[in-house]
N, C-alpha and C positions, 0 to 999 in steps of 0.2 A: 216380260220374260220371253225367252226364246221358245216358243211353242212349236211342236211338230204337228203338221196338218194331216198328213197321211202316211201310212206305212211305206217304207221304201225298201224294195228288194235288194239283197246283197250288201246291206250296210248294217252296223250294229244299231238295234232299235230298243233293246230292253236288257235288263240284268236282274238277277235275283241272288239272294244269299241263302245258302243252306248252313244252318248254325247248330252247334251243340247245345246252345242255350238261346232259343229263339226269343224268349221274353227279355233276356238280358240284352240281346242284339237290338231288339225294337227300342228299348230304352236308350241305348248308346247312340244309335243313329238319329233318333228323334231329338235328343239333346244336342248332338253335334251339328246337325243340318237343319233343325227346325221342322222336320217332317211330322205330319200327322200320320200315325201308323195304326191302322185298324185291321184286326184279324177277321177274315171272312168266316161268318158263322156256319156256313154250309159245310157239313162233314166231308163232302167229296173233295174239298180243297185242302184237307189235312192240316189245318192251322196256319195256312198261308196268309200273310198280311201284306197289304199294299201301303207303301210310304207315299204320301201326297204332299205337294206344295201348292198352295192356293187352290186346293180341290182337284188338282191334276196329278195323275200317277207318275211317279219318278223311279220307283224300284220296288222289288218284292223281297220279303223276308219270311223264311219258313224254317221248320225243324229239319234236321238231316233225315233223309230217307234211308240211309245206310249207316248203322252205328260205327262202322270202321272207317267211314269216309271222313275227310277233313272238313272243318268249317271253311267255306270258300265261296267267293262270288263266281257266278257263271254269266258270261256275256252271251246274248242271243243275237244272231244275224237274221234279218228278215228274209223270208223265202216265199215265192209264189206257190211252191208245191213241195211239201215235205218229203213226199215219196221220191221225187226227182233228186232232191238233195241227198237222200240215202243212196240212190243209184250212183250219183257222181262221187260220193264219199268212198264207196267201195271200189269203184273203178280207179280212183286216184290213190289208192293205197292206204286209206284211213279205216277206222273202225267205227261201227255204229254201236253206241253204248246204250242208248234208249231209242227203241224203234218209234216211229210216228205215233204219238199218243194224243188223243182228243182230251182237251181240258175244258169240260163243260161247253158252253157256247163261245168261250173266249178265243179258241183257236187250237192249233195242233203244234206240239213241240217235238223236237228231236234233240238228242245229245250225241255228238260225234267226237272222235279223237283223231287228231292229225298224226301224220307219220312220225313226228318228233315227240309225240306223247301228250300234247296239250289238249284239254277238253274245251269245247265250245258248243253252244246251243244254236239251234235254228228254230225260228218261229214263223209259222204260217198263220197270219191273222184271221180271226173270226171277228167277234165283237171287240176284242182287245187288239188295237192296232200297234201297240208299242208304247213307249214313254210319251206322256203328254207334254213334258218339258225336257229339253236337253240343252246342253251348252250354256246354261244359265247358272248363276251362283247356287250351290247346294244341290246340283243335279249332275247326272251322268254326262261326261263330256268327251272321254277318250278311252280307247282300249289298246293295250300293249301286250304283245307276245314276247315272252322270254323263252327261247327255244334252244334245245341241244340238237343242233343241226338245222339252222334257220333255212338253208337252201331247200331242204325237203319240204318244209312248211310253205315256203313261197310258191313252189310248184303246185302243192296241194290246193292252196286257196285260190290260185289262178284257175285251176280246173273246176273247183266246186262252186266258187262264187264269182269267178270272172275278174278277180282283183289283179290290177297291174301294180308295179312297184317302182317307186322313186327312191333312189339310194342317196344318202348323204353322210358326211362324217359328223361326229358329235362335237360340233363347235371347235374343231381343230385339235381335239384331245387325242393324241396318237395312241394312247393306251386303251381307248374306248372302242368297242366294236362298231362297225358300220351300222347306221340306222336305216331301216327300211320303212318307208311310208306306203301302206297299202292304199290304192286309189281306185275309185269308181268314177268313170266319166271325167277323169282329170282332177277329181277332188279327193284330198287325203281324208280317209275315214277311220284309219287305225294305224298302229305302228308295230314294228317287230325288230328284234335284234338277237344275235347269238348270246346265250347266257354267259355271264362272266365266269371265267375259269376258277375264280375264287369261291364260287358258290358250292357248298357241299354236294357231293355226288348223289346223295339220296333225294335231293330236291329235283322233282321232275319239271319238264317244260310246263309252262302255265300262261294263261291269259290273265291280265290284271286290269281292273277298271280304274279310271281316274274320275274324281268329282271336282268340278269347277268350284272355286271358292273366291270370295272377294279379297281375302288376304291369307296367303299360305302360312305365314308365321303364326298368325292368330289362330287359324284353324288347327295347325299342328299342336300348339300349346293346349288348346281346348280338348283335342283328341287325347293327348297324353294325360291331361288332368282327369279325363273320364275313364282312364284305364288302358288306353292304347299303348302299344310298344313301338318305339322308334325303329324304323328300318333304314331310312335315308333321311337325314336332317334336311331342312329347307335349304334349297340352293337354286341358283339361276341356271338356265339353259337358253339356247338361242331363241326359243319361242316364248319364254316367260320364266316362271318360277314354279318349283314343285317340291314335294316331299312324299315319302312313302311310310306308311304305318301298318301295323296289324291290329285289328280290333281285340277286345278283351277275350274273345273266343278263338283268336288266331287267324281270322280271315284278313288277307292283305289287300290294301287298296292305296291309291295315290290321291294326293291333294294337288290341284293344279290351278294356276292363275296364268292364263294365256295373254300375251301381248296383243293389243288391238291390231287387226290386220290393216296394213296401209293400202 
């Protein structure tokens, strides 16, 4: 499996799910991806569970902290200093939603909101360095921003995390928005695009995670059989094949099979 050795600053390293039905979500993802999901018995973690593959952490699942909030995945970008991330966020026109918070000996977390309205987390590692496995089947592999005003977001992430951008068209489809690959040291680490104008106005800008799978069509069928809702049916794109679903509690995520890099 593709194991991560050390935490890397300024790239996505972790994600967790805040769910209206954490028990139901644990069951769904354990069946879909084969995760072993165990709830931390320590009360300070509030029912937070870790999904594991081969004994290594792949994602977190917990109950919603705010009753009015949606069930949603939150992507975390590694940071060497959570306080500095807060300063850069404010200076770049973003909002700090959760101030730096110590999570036991695991590390410190921050939740910020970019100028287009999308939420993203930042994680300053302690004992927990991030996902133990990424980019392998049934693990976190890609993050994608759908923004209402992508240019504002591009400028923001450049200032906060130092991301550069590589622009490309969507496989020659003229009706699709330009795709932006966020890069660190010349390596693409996330993507972003302007939200399609057909999306209802009440849908805010958001970050969405993708999980690598061995077969998108099989994973899509399995997900929908387990109660997920189809958002985007399996289809090819220049880098492979993907689909998008929402879990039984309404959290949206993608299924991805990337082509081997030549």
